[in-house]
C-alpha positions in Angstrom: 0.0 0.0 0.0 1.6 3.2 -1.1 2.3 5.8 1.6 0.3 9.1 1.4 2.3 12.0 -0.1 3.1 14.8 2.4 1.0 17.9 1.9 3.1 20.9 0.9 2.6 24.2 2.7 1.3 27.1 0.8 4.0 29.7 -0.1 3.8 33.5 0.0 3.2 35.1 -3.3 5.1 38.2 -4.5 2.0 40.3 -4.2 1.5 39.4 -0.6 5.1 40.3 0.1 4.6 43.7 -1.5 1.4 44.3 0.5 3.1 43.3 3.8 6.0 45.6 3.2 3.7 48.5 2.2 1.6 47.9 5.4 4.7 48.0 7.6 5.9 51.2 5.9 2.5 52.8 6.5 2.5 51.9 10.2 6.1 53.2 10.6 5.3 56.4 8.8 2.2 57.0 11.0 4.2 56.2 14.1 7.0 58.6 13.2 4.6 61.3 12.3 2.9 61.0 15.6 6.2 61.2 17.5 7.3 64.2 15.4 4.1 66.0 16.1 4.5 65.3 19.8 8.1 66.6 19.8 7.1 69.7 17.8 4.2 70.5 20.2 6.5 70.1 23.1 9.1 72.4 21.6 6.3 75.0 20.9 5.1 74.8 24.4 8.6 75.3 25.7 9.0 78.4 23.6 5.6 79.8 24.8 6.6 79.2 28.4 9.8 81.1 27.8 7.9 83.9 26.1 5.5 84.0 29.1 8.4 84.3 31.5 9.9 87.1 29.5 6.5 88.9 29.3 6.1 88.7 33.1 9.6 89.9 33.7 9.1 92.9 31.4 5.9 93.9 33.2 7.6 93.6 36.6 10.5 95.7 35.2 8.0 98.3 33.9 6.3 98.5 37.4 9.7 99.0 39.1 11.1 101.4 36.7 9.6 102.0 33.2 12.9 103.7 32.0 14.7 100.4 32.5 12.6 98.5 30.0 14.5 97.6 26.9 13.9 99.7 23.8 11.4 98.4 21.2 13.0 96.1 18.7 15.5 94.7 21.2 16.1 91.0 20.9 15.8 89.1 24.2 17.1 85.7 24.9 15.8 82.9 27.1 16.4 79.2 27.2 18.6 79.3 24.1 16.1 81.1 21.9 15.6 84.7 20.7 12.4 86.7 21.3 11.0 90.1 20.3 8.5 92.1 22.3 6.2 95.1 22.1 4.8 97.0 25.1 1.6 99.1 25.0 0.2 101.3 27.7 -3.3 102.7 27.3 -5.3 104.8 29.8 -8.2 103.3 31.6 -11.1 105.5 32.6 -13.5 104.6 35.3 -17.2 105.3 34.6 -19.0 105.6 37.9 -22.6 104.4 37.9 -23.7 107.5 39.8 -22.2 110.8 38.6 -23.1 112.7 41.7 -21.2 110.3 43.9 -18.2 110.4 41.6 -18.2 114.2 41.8 -18.4 114.1 45.6 -15.5 111.7 45.9 -13.4 113.8 43.5 -13.8 116.8 45.8 -12.7 114.6 48.8 -9.5 113.2 47.3 -6.6 114.7 45.4 -6.1 111.6 43.3 -7.6 111.5 39.8 -10.0 108.8 38.6 -8.0 108.5 35.4 -4.8 107.3 37.1 -5.3 103.7 36.0 -3.6 102.3 32.9 -3.6 99.1 30.9 -0.2 97.7 30.3 0.0 94.9 27.7 3.2 93.0 26.7 3.4 90.8 23.7 6.4 88.5 23.3 7.0 86.2 20.3 9.7 84.0 18.9 12.3 86.0 16.8 13.2 85.2 13.3 16.7 83.8 14.2 15.1 81.1 16.3 12.5 80.1 13.7 9.9 82.8 14.4 9.3 86.1 12.7 10.2 89.8 12.9 6.6 90.8 13.6 4.0 88.8 15.4 2.1 86.6 12.9 -0.2 83.7 13.2 1.6 80.4 13.8 4.5 82.0 15.7 4.8 81.0 19.4 3.7 84.1 21.3 2.3 85.1 24.6 0.5 88.3 25.6 0.1 89.4 29.2 -2.0 92.3 30.3 -2.2 94.0 33.7 -4.2 97.0 35.1 -1.7 99.3 36.9 -2.7 101.6 39.7 0.0 104.0 40.9 -1.3 103.8 44.4 -0.6 100.1 44.6 3.0 100.8 43.3 3.8 102.8 46.4 3.6 99.8 48.6 4.7 97.2 46.1 8.5 97.6 46.2 10.2 99.9 48.8 13.5 100.0 46.9 11.8 101.0 43.7 9.8 103.7 45.5 12.9 105.1 47.1 14.7 105.2 43.7 11.8 106.8 42.1 11.4 109.5 44.7 15.1 110.4 44.5 14.8 111.1 40.8 13.0 114.5 40.2 11.7 113.5 36.8 10.3 110.2 38.1 8.8 111.9 41.1 7.1 114.5 38.9 5.7 111.7 36.7 4.4 109.9 39.8 2.5 113.0 41.0 1.0 113.4 37.5 -0.3 109.8 37.7 -1.9 110.6 41.0 -3.4 114.0 40.3 -3.3 114.4 36.6 -1.1 116.6 34.4 -0.9 120.3 35.4 -1.9 119.7 39.0 -0.1 121.9 41.5 2.5 120.0 43.4 0.9 120.9 46.7 -2.3 118.9 46.0 -5.8 120.0 45.2 -7.8 118.9 48.2 -5.7 119.9 51.2 -3.7 116.7 51.2 0.0 117.3 50.2 1.7 114.7 48.1 4.6 112.8 49.6 8.0 114.5 49.4 11.1 112.7 48.2 13.7 111.7 50.7 16.2 114.4 51.3 14.2 116.9 49.3 11.9 119.8 50.4 8.5 118.6 51.6 5.6 119.7 49.4 3.4 122.1 51.3 -0.3 123.1 51.0 -1.3 126.7 50.5 -1.6 128.6 53.7 -5.0 129.1 55.1 -6.5 131.8 57.3 -3.8 134.4 56.5 -1.0 132.4 58.2 2.6 132.7 57.3 
């Protein structure tokens, strides 16, 4: 009795090999694209964090001494990257709900209601680090905005206050922020402004015919 012939295994055709190689290539491409996207997003977030740190630093520097803020167009560096920035300051006007109450309070205090300002700092990645000369869509950028009240700046940093009051120009600028441009340095409601250390104290007009 003849022995049964062994059954041969089915081989892989050339078409199946091509399909398998193409499938592996597609999977590898998708995987590499995903990894590249994750790395690019991580790099972008790092740049945005660096821009946010610079923007916060510029605002703090502006609050301490606005004259020490770098000139517009200056390239700043952080974490091995170059950044550009722009700073804008716009006045903020308070609109009281009751005009008569606002008028009464204005007579009771020498400070002006228009002393507030809106300080906005925009920092973006510079062209030498893959960004742009001007802020455009797609460039890593961060904008920080802060409402500034000169009254709060008095108690914020004693060193900055002392340096400001020792400079006549900065002292004059501070008084104008409190009382508005053109206000007499003695105050407008019987409350004299603070005097700089080592300088002559500001005095109110004499009343009642006194000397």
